[in-house]
SEPA-631423 format. One record per residue (C-alpha): chain; x, y, z. Coordinates in steps of 0.25 Angstrom, whole numbers. Each point is the difference from the previous one (the first is absolute). Example, Ala and Ser with C-alpha at 12.3 -4.5 7.8 and 13.67 -1.06 7.14 Angstrom:
NODE   ch       x       y       z
NODE    A      49     -18      31
NODE    A       6      14      -2
***
This chain:
NODE   ch       x       y       z
NODE    A     591     314     463
NODE    A      -3      -3      14
NODE    A     -11     -11      -2
NODE    A       8      -9     -11
NODE    A       9     -10       7
NODE    A      13      -2      -8
NODE    A      11     -12       1
NODE    A      11       6       7
NODE    A      12       1     -12
NODE    A      13     -10       3
NODE    A       8      12       0
NODE    A      -7       7      11
NODE    A       1     -13       8
NODE    A      14      -2      -3
NODE    A       0      15       5
NODE    A      -6      -3      13
NODE    A       8     -13       2
NODE    A      14       8      -1
NODE    A      -6      12       7
NODE    A      -4      -8      11
NODE    A      15      -8       1
NODE    A       7      13       0
NODE    A      -9       4      13
NODE    A       5     -11       8
NODE    A      14       1      -3
NODE    A      -2      15       3
NODE    A      -6      -5      14
NODE    A      10     -10       2
NODE    A      11       9      -3
NODE    A      -6      11      10
NODE    A      -3     -10      11
NODE    A      14      -6       0
NODE    A       6      13       7
NODE    A      -9      -5      12
NODE    A       4     -12       1
NODE    A      14       2       0
NODE    A       3      13       7
NODE    A       2      -8      13
NODE    A      12      -6      -9
NODE    A       3      12      -6
NODE    A       2       6      14
NODE    A       9     -11       6
NODE    A       8       0     -12
NODE    A       2      15       0
NODE    A       0       4      12
NODE    A     -13       8       1
NODE    A      -8       5      10
NODE    A     -17      -3       1
NODE    A      -1      16      -3
NODE    A      10      -1     -13
NODE    A      -9     -12      -4
NODE    A     -12       8       1
NODE    A       5      10     -10
NODE    A       4     -11      -9
NODE    A     -13      -4      -1
NODE    A      -6      13      -1
NODE    A       9       4     -13
NODE    A      -8      -7      -8
NODE    A     -14       5       2
NODE    A       5      13       1
NODE    A       4       0     -15
NODE    A     -10     -10      -3
NODE    A     -10       9       4
NODE    A       6      13      -7
NODE    A       1      -8     -13
NODE    A     -16      -4      -2
NODE    A      -2      16      -6
NODE    A      12       0      -8
NODE    A      -1     -16      -5
NODE    A     -14       3      -6
NODE    A       4      12      -7
NODE    A      12      -9      -6
NODE    A      -9     -10      -3
NODE    A     -10      10      -8
NODE    A      12       6      -8
NODE    A       8     -12      -3
NODE    A     -10     -12       0
NODE    A      -3     -12       8
NODE    A      10      -9      -7
NODE    A      13       9       2
NODE    A      -3       3      14
NODE    A      -4     -13       5
NODE    A      14      -6      -5
NODE    A       7      12       5
NODE    A      -7      -3      13
NODE    A       2     -15       2
NODE    A      15       1      -5
NODE    A       3      13      12
NODE    A      -6      -8      10
NODE    A       6     -12      -2
NODE    A      14       6      -2
NODE    A       0       7      12
NODE    A      -5     -13       8
NODE    A      12      -7      -6
NODE    A       9      13       6
NODE    A      -7      -2      14
NODE    A       6     -12       1
NODE    A      14       7      -3
NODE    A      -3      12      12
NODE    A      12       3       8
NODE    A      -5       9      10
NODE    A     -12       9       4
NODE    A       1      10      -8
NODE    A       1     -10     -13
NODE    A     -11      -7       4
NODE    A     -11      11       2
NODE    A       5       7     -15
NODE    A      -2     -13      -6
NODE    A     -13      -2       7
NODE    A      -4      14      -5
NODE    A       3      -3     -13
NODE    A      -6     -13       0
NODE    A     -13       7       6
NODE    A       1      11     -13
NODE    A       0     -13     -10
NODE    A     -12      -8       7
NODE    A      -6      14      -1
NODE    A      -3       0     -14
NODE    A      -6     -14       0
NODE    A     -14       2       7
NODE    A      -5      10     -12
NODE    A       5      -6     -11
NODE    A      -3     -14       3
NODE    A     -16       5       2
NODE    A       1       9     -12
NODE    A       5     -14      -9
NODE    A     -11      -8       6
NODE    A     -10      12      -2
NODE    A       5       1     -15
NODE    A       0     -15      -3
NODE    A     -15      -4       5
NODE    A     -13       5      -7
NODE    A      -8      11       8
NODE    A      -9      -9       7
NODE    A       9     -10       6
NODE    A      10      11       5
NODE    A      -5       0      13
NODE    A       0     -16       4
NODE    A      16       1      -7
NODE    A       3      11       9
NODE    A      -5      -7      13
NODE    A       6     -12      -4
NODE    A      13       7      -3
NODE    A       1       5      14
NODE    A      -1     -12       7
NODE    A      12      -4      -5
NODE    A       5      10      11
NODE    A      -5     -10      12
NODE    A       7     -12      -6
NODE    A      12       5      -2
NODE    A       1       4      14
NODE    A      -7     -13       4
NODE    A      13      -8      -6
NODE    A      11       9       1
NODE    A       4      -7      13
NODE    A      -1     -13      -6
NODE    A      10       4     -10
NODE    A      10      10       6
NODE    A       1      -8      15
NODE    A       5     -12      -4
NODE    A      11       6     -10
NODE    A       3       9      12
NODE    A       2     -10       9
NODE    A       8      -9      -9
NODE    A       8       8      -8
NODE    A      -1      14       6
NODE    A      -7      14      -1
NODE    A      10       5     -11
NODE    A      -4     -13      -9
NODE    A     -13       1       2
NODE    A      -1      15      -7
NODE    A      10      -4     -11
NODE    A     -11     -13      -4
NODE    A     -10      10       1
NODE    A       6      11      -7
NODE    A       3     -11     -12
NODE    A     -13      -7       0
NODE    A      -5      14      -2
NODE    A      10       3     -12
NODE    A      -4     -12      -6
NODE    A     -15       3       2
NODE    A       1      13      -9
NODE    A       7      -7      -9
NODE    A     -12      -9      -2
NODE    A      -9      12       1
NODE    A       7       8     -11
NODE    A       0     -12     -10
NODE    A     -16      -5       3
NODE    A      -6      14       1
NODE    A       9       7     -12
NODE    A     -11       8      -7
NODE    A      -3      -1     -13
NODE    A       1       9     -11
NODE    A     -15       5       2
NODE    A       1       0      15
NODE    A      12       7      -2
NODE    A      -6      10      -7
NODE    A     -13       2       9
NODE    A       9       0      12
NODE    A       9      11      -5
NODE    A     -12       9      -2
NODE    A      -5      -3      13
NODE    A      15       3       7
NODE    A       3      12     -11
NODE    A     -13       8       5
NODE    A       3      10      11
NODE    A      -3      -3      12
NODE    A     -13       9       4
NODE    A       5       3      16
NODE    A     -10      11       1
NODE    A     -12      -9      -4
NODE    A       6     -10      10
NODE    A       4       8      12
NODE    A     -15       9      -1
NODE    A      -7     -14       0
NODE    A      -7      -1      13
NODE    A      -5     -13       0
NODE    A      14      -5      -2
NODE    A       4       7      14
NODE    A     -12     -10       6
NODE    A       5     -11      -6
NODE    A      15       5       7
NODE    A      -8       1      13
NODE    A      -6     -13      -1
NODE    A      14      -8      -3
NODE    A       7       9       9
NODE    A     -11      -3      12
NODE    A      -1     -16      -4
NODE    A      16       0       0
NODE    A       1       5      13
NODE    A      -8     -12       6
NODE    A      11     -10      -7
NODE    A      12       6       2
NODE    A      -2       3      14
NODE    A      -7     -13       4
NODE    A      12      -8     -10
NODE    A      11       9       8
NODE    A      -6      -2      15
NODE    A      -8     -12       1
NODE    A      10      -9       4
NODE    A       4       9      10
NODE    A     -13       2       5
NODE    A      -3     -16       1
NODE    A      15      -3       7
NODE    A      -1      12      10
NODE    A     -15       3       3
NODE    A      -7     -13      -4
NODE    A      13      -9       5
NODE    A      -1      -9     -12
NODE    A      11      -9      -2
NODE    A       9       1     -14
NODE    A      -5     -13      -4
NODE    A     -13       4       0
NODE    A       1      13      -6
NODE    A       6      -8     -11
NODE    A     -12      -7      -5
NODE    A      -9      14       5
NODE    A       7      10      -8
NODE    A      -1      -5     -14
NODE    A     -15      -2       1
NODE    A      -5      14      -1
NODE    A      10       1     -14
NODE    A      -9     -12      -6
NODE    A     -12       6       3
NODE    A       5      13      -6
NODE    A       5      -8     -12
NODE    A     -13      -7      -3
NODE    A      -8      13       3
NODE    A      10       7     -12
NODE    A      -4     -12      -9
NODE    A     -15       2       0
NODE    A      -1      14       3
NODE    A      -1       4     -15
NODE    A     -10     -11      -3
NODE    A     -10       5      10
NODE    A       2      15      -4
NODE    A      -4      -4     -15
NODE    A     -10     -11       5
NODE    A      -7       7      12
NODE    A       3      15       0
NODE    A      -1       4     -14
NODE    A      -4      15      -1
NODE    A       2      -1      16
NODE    A      13      -2       1
NODE    A       3      11      10
NODE    A     -10      -8       9
NODE    A       8     -13      -1
NODE    A      13       9       5
NODE    A      -9       7      11
NODE    A      -5     -13       6
NODE    A      13      -7       0
NODE    A       9      12       7
NODE    A     -13       2      10
NODE    A       2     -17       2
NODE    A      14       3       2
NODE    A      -2      10      10
NODE    A      -9      -9       8
NODE    A       8     -12       0
NODE    A      11      11       4
NODE    A      -7       4      12
NODE    A      -5     -14       2
NODE    A      16      -4       1
NODE    A       3      11      10
NODE    A     -11      -5       9
NODE    A       4     -14       0
NODE    A       3      -7      13
NODE    A       5     -14      -5
NODE    A      11      -3      -9
NODE    A      -9      -7      -7
NODE    A     -10      12      -4
NODE    A      12       9      -4
NODE    A       5      -9     -11
NODE    A     -15      -4      -4
NODE    A      -3      17      -2
NODE    A      14       0      -6
NODE    A      -3      -9     -10
NODE    A     -13       7      -3
NODE    A       7      14       1
NODE    A      10      -5     -12
NODE    A     -11      -7      -8
NODE    A      -9      12      -2
NODE    A      11      11       0
NODE    A       7      -9     -11
NODE    A     -15       1      -8
NODE    A       0      14       1
NODE    A      17       3      -3
NODE    A      -2      -9     -13
NODE    A     -14       5      -4
NODE    A       6      14       1
NODE    A       9      -4     -11
NODE    A     -10      -8      -6
NODE    A      -8      13      -2
NODE    A      12       8      -4
NODE    A       0      -8     -11
NODE    A     -12       4      -6
NODE    A       2      14       2
NODE    A      13       6      -5
NODE    A       4       0     -14
NODE    A      13      -6      -4
NODE    A       9      12      -3
NODE    A      -2       4      14
NODE    A      -2     -14       7
NODE    A      14      -1       4
NODE    A       2      13       8
NODE    A     -13       0       5
NODE    A       2     -15       8
NODE    A      15       6       3
NODE    A      -9      11       8
NODE    A     -11     -10       5
NODE    A      13     -11       4
NODE    A       7      12       9
NODE    A     -11       2       8
NODE    A       2     -16       3
NODE    A      16       2       2
NODE    A      -2      12       9
NODE    A      -8      -8      10
NODE    A      10     -10      -1
NODE    A      10      10       6
NODE    A      -9       9       9
NODE    A      -6     -13       6
NODE    A      10      -9       8
NODE    A       8      13       4
NODE    A     -15       7       7
NODE    A      -4     -13       5
NODE    A      13      -1       8
NODE    A       1      14       5
NODE    A     -16      -3       6
NODE    A       4     -13       5
NODE    A      12       7       8
NODE    A      -7      11       3
NODE    A     -11     -10       7
NODE    A       8      -7       7
NODE    A       1     -13      -8
NODE    A     -13       1      -3
NODE    A      -6      -4     -14
NODE    A     -14       7       2
NODE    A       3      14      -6
NODE    A       7      -8     -11
NODE    A     -13      -8      -4
NODE    A     -10      12       1
NODE    A      10       8      -9
NODE    A      -1     -12     -11
NODE    A     -15       0       2
NODE    A       0      14      -2
NODE    A       8      -2     -13
NODE    A     -12     -10      -4
NODE    A      -9      10       2
NODE    A       6      11      -8
NODE    A       1     -11     -13
NODE    A     -16      -1       3
NODE    A      -2      13      -1
NODE    A       8       3     -10
NODE    A      -7     -11      -9
NODE    A     -13       3       5
NODE    A       2      15      -6
NODE    A       5      -3     -15
NODE    A     -11       4      -9
NODE    A      -8     -13      -7
NODE    A      -4      10     -11
NODE    A      16       3      -2
NODE    A       2     -13      -1
NODE    A     -11      -2      -9
NODE    A       5       8     -10
NODE    A      14      -3       0
NODE    A      -4     -16      -2
NODE    A      -9       5     -12
NODE    A      11       9      -5
NODE    A      12     -11       0
NODE    A     -10     -11      -5
NODE    A      -3       9     -12
NODE    A      15       3      -2
NODE    A       2     -14      -1
NODE    A      -9      -4     -11
NODE    A       6      10      -9
NODE    A      14      -4       3
NODE    A      -4     -14      -5
NODE    A      -8       4     -11
NODE    A      12      10      -4
***
């Protein structure tokens, strides 16, 4: 099963394309609030602190929804969960454009986060179920690259609409695009009768929470993603401020510097699954450990860098190797978790990433304030997080990985024969 190369089914290709587009829409809708915040604050007469609450409201509910989203996916199936998730976040994207007060805006953004929170587990499980076993790793890592694509193109779509038609119209337009997309998704990926029966069988199974929560290897994946996500979320939140205040780079300079690490991360995510399968077969944890170690080293180099060029070069390398490790984690996870457990398992691992997204900006901000505006402690905190990811990856049992891979491969053969 693992040695035979198979042609990717047309249905799998279509599923990948639709899930990929869904992620891009997801990240554009998510990024729109950051671009619109100054205009929202001016229109609704909100303070900077109030705008911070608005921005955090999404991450609060999004993080809390990861594990329930995984459970819903395993309980009700990927098709229905994806449709409900996209429809819900699109509806509350439209509602954001109707917000009339701080309270209304916060509630709307919390509900928006609940909608988006169910999508990662459902979409990644959809990819897992659509692709043959030996092709899942590459498909999974390629899907994750959509995160960086969506974040990169969001300003190019949202900013012109806000500038010409206003922030309210921007949210209305993006929400309508989401509604149109979910209709297209529902029609194109409507399960056939045989697929309905198979999906119903998986969805109808009782979620084995005892097995999932007692799986020590799954919590090691949690720590890998948690440590790696602190790097991304911390740098995304504070790097522009660092370049402006500590390195005295102009806004024009930041405009072309900031997207470069995301581009490198996108490339890393695309090639991660291929590298995992092609060069680290049987030694998958070694790839995760080595790329995490490289991330730690480049982060330390970034901390020690004396010139702006060196800072940016180390940041690009950090994002590239971090993305190799991050996407590789999900690519390996796809080889080890059964279909009836996959949504819940991914929900737990995703929660590690979103918990990091909530904590990293707060901790780094506190450290910068505590050390009189110095970013040194913040950078060291990120280096420590990368080291946590390295240690977690290094201690994953190779024998357990091989045992799970053999079990999953055998199970896939039995399912195909049946």
